[in-house]
C-alpha positions as CSV (number, residue, x, y, z in Angstrom):
1,X,75.6,5.2,1.8
2,X,77.0,4.5,-2.0
3,X,80.0,2.6,-3.4
4,X,81.2,4.5,-7.2
5,X,82.7,2.2,-9.1
6,X,85.7,2.2,-11.6
7,X,86.3,-1.1,-13.5
8,X,89.3,0.3,-14.9
9,X,91.1,1.1,-11.9
10,X,89.5,-1.8,-10.0
11,X,88.8,0.3,-7.0
12,X,85.4,1.0,-5.2
13,X,84.8,4.4,-3.5
14,X,82.4,4.9,-0.4
15,X,80.2,7.7,0.2
16,X,78.6,8.0,3.0
17,X,77.3,11.4,4.6
18,X,79.3,13.9,6.4
19,X,81.8,11.9,6.2
20,X,85.3,11.6,4.2
21,X,85.4,9.7,1.3
22,X,86.7,6.1,1.6
23,X,89.3,4.2,-1.1
24,X,89.3,0.8,-1.7
25,X,90.9,-1.2,-4.0
26,X,91.4,-4.8,-5.7
27,X,92.3,-7.2,-1.9
28,X,91.0,-9.0,0.6
29,X,89.6,-6.0,3.0
30,X,85.8,-6.3,3.5
31,X,83.8,-3.7,1.6
32,X,81.0,-1.4,4.4
33,X,78.2,-2.3,3.7
34,X,74.5,-0.5,5.1
35,X,73.4,-1.8,8.5
36,X,69.8,-3.1,6.7
37,X,72.3,-5.8,4.9
38,X,72.7,-7.7,8.0
39,X,75.9,-9.9,7.7
40,X,76.5,-9.6,3.8
41,X,80.3,-9.3,3.1
42,X,81.7,-8.2,0.1
43,X,85.5,-7.6,-0.4
44,X,87.0,-5.4,-3.5
45,X,88.7,-8.9,-5.1
46,X,85.1,-10.6,-5.2
47,X,83.5,-8.0,-6.8
48,X,85.5,-7.3,-9.3
49,X,85.2,-10.9,-9.8
50,X,81.7,-10.8,-10.9
51,X,82.4,-7.8,-12.9
52,X,85.1,-9.4,-15.2
53,X,83.7,-12.3,-16.1
């Protein structure tokens, strides 16, 4: 799994093996994370809040 973060558009593209690319825009929807990250949760709104500080 990989994220491509576009700060100009405030968009996150999520790449997973053998799956369609998912696109997440700023909002409260949780971003998918790898299983090894356990209960880690992050929204695009939180991510871009950190990046824009």
